[in-house]
N, C-alpha and C positions, 0 to 999 in steps of 0.2 A: 615512548621509544626513543632511545638515544639517537642523535643525529648520525653517528657513525653506522649504527645498525640499519637505519632507514636508507642511507646511501648504498650500503652493502646489499640489502634486499632488492633495492631498485635496480642495481647493476645486474643482479641475477635474473630479474624479470626481463630486463632489456636484452641481456645476453641470450636468455632462453627463447625470447621471441625472435631474435635474429637467427638463432640456430634452427628454430622451427620453420621459419620462412625459407632459409637456405635449403633445408631438407626437402621442403615441399617443392621448391623450384627445381632442385636436382631430380626429384621423382618425376616432375612434369616433363623436364627435358629428356630424361631417360625414356619415358613413355612415348614422347613424340619421336625420338630417334628410333625406337623400336618399330613404331608404326611406319615411319618413313623407310626404314630398312626393309621392312616386310613388303612394301609396295614398290621397291626399286625394280627396274627392268632385270630380267633374268640374263644369265650368261649366254644362253642360246635363245633363239627367237621362236618360242613356242606359240602356236596359233590355235586358240579355241574356236569352236563353232557355235552357232546360235543354239540356245537351249541349255548350255552348260551352266549359265548363271541366271536363268530366268526366275528362280525362286527368290533371288535377292533383287535383281534389276528389273524384273517384269518381262513380259513377252514381246515388247517392242524391240525390234532388232537394233535400232540405233542406240537406245538406252543401254542395251546389253553391251554393245561395242564400247561405249563410254565407261561402263563399269569394268570391262576387261582391261582397259587402259589404266584405270585407277589401281587395279591389282598388280600391274607391272607387265602385262602382256603388250606386245608391240606389233602383232599381226593377227589376222583372222583367216579362217577358211570358210567357204560357203559353197559346197557342192551344188546346191540348188539355185545358185545365182541366175542361171538362164531362165528359171521359172518365175523370177520376180519381174515386176513391171519396170519399164524403162525409167520411170520416175524414181522408183525405189533403188534401182541400180545406181543412178546418179547420186542420190542422197547418201548411199553407203560410201561411194567413192569420195564424195566431198568431205564427209565426216572423217574418213580415214586420213585424207590429206591434211585436214585441220589438226588432227591429233598426232600426226607424224607416224602413222601406222601403215603397215603393208597389207595388201590383199594377197592371200594365198591362192591356192588352186580352186577352180570350179571345174565341173565335168563337161567336156564337149558333148553337146546333145547329138547322139547318133542312134538312140533307140534302145539303150540298155547295154550292160556289159557284154552280153553274149550275142546281141543282135547285129545284123548287117555286117557280118564278119569280113574283114579285109582278106582273110586267108583264102576265101573262095574265089577271089579275083573277079567277082561279078560287077558289071557296070552299075547296076542299080544300088548295090551296097556302097560302092565307091562314091556315088553321087550323094547319098545320104550323109556319108562321112564328110565330104568336102563342103556340103552346105552347112553342116555343123561347125566346121572350121571357120567359114566365112562369118557365120552368125557370132561365133565366139570372139572374133576380132572386134566387132562392134560392142559386144558386152564388156570385153576387157577395157576398151577405151572409156566406158562410163564408170567403171569401178576401179580403174588403175591396176588391173591385174597384169602380171607378167608371166604367169604359168597356168596352163590348162591341162587337165588330166585326160588321157586317151587310153581306152582299153580296146585292143583291136577286134575282139569278139571271140567266138567259139572256134574250135577246130572244124575244118571242112574235111571230114574223115574219108571222103571218097577220093582225096588227092594225096599224093606222096608228100611227106613232111617238107622236103626241100622246095617243092613247088609252092606249098602254102607259105613258107617263109619268104620266098621271092615275091609272092603276091602282097604280103604284108609290107615288105620293104618298098615296093613300088607305090602302094597306096599312101604310105607315110611320107614318101618323097614329095608327092603332090600336096599333101597337107602342109609339109614344111615350107613349100614355096608360098603358100598363103600367109603363113605366120612370120616368115623371115623379115619382110619389109617393115613390120610393126614391132620388132624386138620382142616377140612373144615366143615362149618355149612350150611346146607340147611335151609333157612328161608321161612316158609310157609306164603303166603300172602293172607289173606281174602280180596276179592274185592267187589266193588259196581257196576261194569260195567253192569251186567245183573243178574236177579234172577235165570238164568239157571245154574250159577256157584255153585258148591257144597260148597265151603269154603267162608263164607261171614261174620262171626262174630268172635270177639276176644275170647269169652269164648269157642266157638266151637273149635277154633284152639288150645286154651290152653288145652282142654280136649284131643285132639288128640296128642299133644306133650307129655303130661304126659303119655299117653298110649304107645307111641313109646319109651319113656324113653331113650333118647340118647342125648349126647352133640352135636350131629350133626343134630338135628331136633328141631328147635326153631321157634319163631314167628317173622315175619316181620310186624311191626305195622305201617301201613300207615294212618296217621291222616286224610287225605283227604277222603279216602274210608270209614273210620270208623265214621267220622262226618256224612256222608250220610247214613250209615247203622244203626248206633246205638247212636251216640252222647256220652255224659258222658265220655269224653276222658280220663281225668286224673284219675278218679275213676276206670275205667275199666283197664287202664294200670297198676294201682297200684295192683289191684286184680290179674292180670295175669303176674306180673312183673318177676317172676322167669323164665318164658319161653320166654320173649321178648329179642331178641338178636340184633335187627336192627330196626331203625326208618326211615320212609319216611314221607315227608310232601308236602302239596299243599293246598292252601286256597280254601274255598267253599262258594258260588258257583263260578265256572269258572276254577278251578284247575290252578290258577296262583300263583305268589309269595305271601308270607305272607304280611299282611296289606291290601290286595285287597278284602278280603271277611269277613266272620263272625267269624272265629276262632281267639281267643286271643292267638296268638302264643308266645307273650312275657311271658305270664303266663305259657304256656305249656313248653317252653324252660327253664324257671326258675325252674320249677318243676323237669325237667329232670336233670338239673345241680345239684340241691340240692339232688337229688336221687343218685348222683354219677355216672351218665351215662357217660361212656368213649367211647362209640361206635360211629358209623357214623350216621349222619342225612342226608339222601338222599334228594336232591332237585328234587323230582319226579313231576315236574309240568312245565307248560308253562310260558310265560312272558306276562305281561299286555301291554307292548309296544315293538315295534320293533327297530332294529338298535342300535346305540350307546346310544341313549336316554333310550332305554329299559334296556340295560346293566347297565347303571348308576342307574336307578331306582331299579333294582334287588339288586345290592350291598347295596344301601341305605336302602332298606327294611330289609335286613339281619342284617345290622349294628344296625338298630332300634330295632328289636326284640331280638337281642343278648345283648342289653344294660340294662339287668336287674340287 
């Protein structure tokens, strides 16, 4: 082989190797950037609950919280926190603090959504509620919670509606007095589960919060329930905005993740973002698919509706 041909072929080999290395490096960088981008925090602060990622992370609550953080979530919800041991409540709180995550709502223990209704104005019902409030303060301290869910209970149909409303307001005022010194907000949730429940509509809840007149008594606006009860989501949120402190979601029908039903969550979330909402958006729903496939679909759905 001529020396000139040898040098020429050698240059081609070296150049080809350098090009291949550069392409490989670029592909690796692109892949890493894609993974990093996929796991970035969302624009809004969506909060999953235990079980949503157990197929991948396992059934240990703390392991699942760590995995949620890896996926880009920065808050959790846990309605059943009062049922966990004191030790487990503290462990969850410590881990959330370490990861820079927030604790969303848990439910004030008062015996169920319809039970011990404040609408009846009975002392025994009020006592159960107030004990639940005091217990919730201690639970909140352990897990760093700032919001707790309250459902006032069923209608007391033997009483005029105005009297029932006044009874609920008076009971909630006493609950607010317990929470105020600790900077905890009880968020009242109007529900669609049954027409027997006293609290069902956004404007009704707004009126009650205005009457209680406390920073510790605000609205938990669950778009799933309000789509069923009244619709007109964005307009009613806007009208009642000063009293809304917490948001929950679930698509309708089915109460599964966004994109599985009729609610245009991309528009709703865009509105919340432009409104300047910095609170938590609780993922208060089931999943359309099971296992790891369902977990992947869940994250994909939230990435989609968060891409406004």
